[in-house]
C-alpha positions in Angstrom: 168.3 -57.5 -78.2 171.8 -56.2 -77.5 172.8 -56.7 -73.9 176.1 -55.4 -72.4 178.8 -57.9 -71.5 178.6 -57.1 -67.9 174.9 -58.1 -67.9 175.8 -61.5 -69.3 178.5 -62.0 -66.6 176.4 -60.8 -63.7 173.2 -62.6 -64.7 174.1 -65.9 -66.5 170.5 -67.1 -66.3 169.3 -64.2 -68.4 172.0 -64.7 -71.0 171.3 -68.4 -71.1 167.5 -67.8 -71.6 168.2 -65.5 -74.6 170.8 -67.8 -76.1 168.2 -70.7 -75.8 165.6 -68.7 -77.6 168.1 -67.8 -80.4 169.2 -71.4 -80.7 165.6 -72.7 -80.8 164.7 -70.2 -83.5 167.8 -71.1 -85.6 167.2 -74.8 -85.3 163.6 -74.5 -86.2 164.5 -72.5 -89.4 167.0 -75.2 -90.4 164.6 -78.0 -89.8 161.9 -76.4 -91.9 164.4 -75.7 -94.7 165.5 -79.3 -94.9 162.1 -81.0 -94.8 158.9 -80.6 -96.9 155.8 -79.1 -95.3 153.9 -81.5 -93.2 150.2 -81.8 -92.5 149.9 -80.4 -89.0 146.3 -81.3 -88.7 147.4 -85.0 -88.5 150.0 -84.1 -85.9 147.5 -82.2 -83.8 145.2 -85.3 -83.7 148.0 -87.6 -82.5 147.9 -89.2 -79.1 150.8 -87.8 -77.1 150.2 -89.9 -74.0 153.1 -92.2 -75.0 155.4 -89.2 -74.5 154.6 -88.8 -70.8 151.1 -87.3 -71.0 149.9 -83.8 -71.5 152.5 -81.0 -71.6 151.7 -78.8 -68.5 153.2 -75.8 -70.4 151.3 -76.4 -73.6 149.3 -73.2 -73.3 152.4 -71.2 -72.7 154.1 -72.7 -75.8 151.1 -72.0 -78.0 150.9 -68.5 -76.7 154.4 -67.6 -77.8 153.2 -67.7 -81.4 150.4 -65.1 -80.8 150.6 -61.6 -82.1 151.6 -58.8 -79.7 149.5 -56.0 -81.0 148.8 -53.6 -78.1 145.3 -52.8 -76.9 144.1 -50.0 -74.6 141.7 -50.5 -71.8 140.5 -48.8 -68.6 141.3 -50.7 -65.4 139.9 -50.1 -61.9 142.7 -51.6 -59.9 141.9 -53.0 -56.4 144.0 -51.7 -53.5 144.8 -55.4 -52.5 146.9 -56.2 -49.5 149.9 -58.1 -50.9 153.5 -59.1 -49.9 156.6 -58.0 -51.7 159.8 -60.1 -52.1 161.1 -58.9 -48.8 158.0 -60.0 -46.9 156.7 -56.5 -46.4 152.9 -56.0 -46.5 152.0 -53.5 -49.1 148.8 -52.0 -50.5 148.8 -52.5 -54.2 147.6 -49.0 -55.2 148.8 -46.9 -52.4 152.3 -48.4 -51.9 153.2 -50.0 -55.2 151.5 -48.2 -58.0 151.2 -44.8 -56.4 151.3 -42.0 -59.1 153.9 -43.8 -61.2 153.7 -45.2 -64.7 154.0 -49.0 -64.1 155.1 -51.8 -66.3 153.6 -55.1 -65.0 153.9 -58.7 -65.9 152.6 -62.0 -64.4 154.9 -64.9 -63.6 155.4 -67.9 -61.3 158.7 -69.1 -60.0 158.5 -72.7 -61.2 157.8 -71.7 -64.8 160.4 -72.9 -67.3 158.9 -71.4 -70.5 157.7 -67.9 -71.0 158.3 -66.5 -67.5 162.1 -66.6 -67.6 161.9 -64.8 -71.0 159.6 -62.1 -69.6 161.9 -61.6 -66.6 164.9 -61.3 -69.0 162.9 -58.6 -70.9 162.2 -56.8 -67.7 165.9 -56.9 -66.8 166.6 -55.2 -70.1 163.8 -52.7 -69.5 165.4 -51.9 -66.1 168.6 -50.9 -67.8 166.8 -48.8 -70.5 164.6 -47.0 -68.0 167.4 -46.3 -65.5 166.9 -42.5 -65.6 163.2 -42.8 -65.1 162.9 -45.6 -62.5 161.9 -44.6 -59.0 160.8 -41.1 -59.6 158.4 -41.7 -62.5 158.3 -45.4 -63.5 158.2 -48.8 -61.6 158.4 -52.4 -62.8 156.1 -55.0 -61.1 156.0 -58.8 -61.4 152.9 -60.3 -59.8 152.8 -64.1 -59.1 150.0 -66.1 -60.5 150.8 -68.9 -58.1 150.5 -67.2 -54.7 149.9 -70.5 -52.9 153.5 -71.6 -53.7 155.3 -68.4 -54.4 156.3 -67.2 -51.0 158.2 -63.9 -50.5 161.4 -66.0 -50.1 160.8 -67.7 -53.5 160.2 -64.3 -55.1 163.4 -63.0 -53.5 165.3 -65.8 -55.1 163.8 -64.9 -58.5 164.4 -61.2 -58.0 168.1 -61.9 -57.3 168.4 -64.3 -60.2 167.2 -61.6 -62.7 169.0 -58.7 -61.1 166.1 -56.8 -59.8 166.9 -53.3 -58.5 164.9 -51.4 -55.8 162.3 -50.2 -58.4 161.4 -53.6 -59.6 158.8 -55.1 -57.2 157.8 -58.7 -57.0 154.4 -59.4 -55.4 152.5 -62.4 -53.9 149.9 -62.6 -51.1 146.7 -64.3 -50.1 145.1 -66.1 -53.1 141.9 -64.0 -53.0 143.8 -60.7 -52.9 146.0 -61.7 -55.8 143.1 -63.0 -57.8 141.3 -59.7 -57.5 144.3 -57.9 -59.1 144.7 -60.6 -61.8 141.0 -60.3 -62.7 141.2 -56.6 -63.0 144.0 -56.8 -65.5 142.4 -59.7 -67.4 145.3 -62.0 -66.4 143.4 -64.6 -64.3 143.0 -68.2 -65.3 141.7 -71.1 -63.1 144.9 -73.0 -63.8 147.9 -70.7 -63.2 150.1 -72.7 -65.7 147.7 -71.5 -68.4 148.0 -67.8 -67.7 148.5 -65.7 -70.8 151.8 -63.9 -71.4 150.9 -60.3 -70.8 152.7 -57.0 -70.2 150.7 -53.9 -69.3 151.8 -50.3 -69.1 149.7 -47.6 -67.4 148.9 -46.0 -64.0 146.3 -46.1 -61.3 145.6 -42.4 -61.4 144.3 -42.2 -64.9 143.2 -45.9 -65.0 144.5 -46.0 -68.6 146.5 -49.1 -69.5 148.0 -50.5 -72.7 148.2 -54.3 -72.8 150.6 -56.4 -74.9 150.0 -60.1 -75.4 153.0 -62.3 -75.9 156.6 -60.9 -76.2 156.5 -57.3 -77.2 159.6 -55.6 -78.5 161.3 -53.5 -75.8 161.2 -50.4 -77.9 157.4 -50.7 -78.2 157.1 -50.9 -74.4 159.4 -47.8 -74.0 157.3 -45.9 -76.5 154.1 -46.6 -74.4 155.9 -45.6 -71.2 156.9 -42.3 -72.8 153.4 -41.7 -74.2 151.8 -42.5 -70.8 154.1 -40.0 -69.1 153.4 -37.3 -71.7 149.6 -37.8 -71.4 149.6 -37.1 -67.7 147.6 -34.2 -66.3 149.8 -32.5 -63.7 146.9 -31.5 -61.4 145.6 -35.0 -61.2 149.0 -36.4 -60.2 149.6 -33.6 -57.7 146.3 -34.6 -56.0 147.5 -38.3 -56.1 150.6 -37.3 -54.1 
């Protein structure tokens, strides 16, 4: 991913996240080149309790290796009452999704693994979609930890990742948030185990494309363009 210099200067957290990923990948390649293959079945059976107990982010780390092949699905999205990063009450369908093509991910502010990477990807998308954001496209990040993620916490995260006016961060009452998460197939009983997902679609057609893991930005942009091209003008005029 090539990011302009001004982005690195303005958002050091994003640059640091991407540099960390690059360093980890390079170090892993070197380590595998220097050592013979090991029997991972023995490693998986080892007791890691001596290293401080179970890794609370183990599910996240495992998920990063999964494929990101997109799937299409129909989603009936609830018009849940939520709060945005400025503390304003919004109706999810009426006020947030509207008739726009939406790119949505699911994060929580205390995450230190996949969520910062996803937010860095959204920052890059924000730059690439600049001519479409607002009028046709919106970015949405929904908290999977609404009990702790207050609007103030989301505001801090939004500032950290350089969110513009068309990138909305959402939280709310647990039951309302859970309804949305279940509709998108993003709900887990333990929020730290939530899958890394990105969805592209809109509430008018109910058609969504779901990516699992870290999809390439160009693939997301292709689906955004396809979603806009597939719109039926009459349906979206009625939505207005």
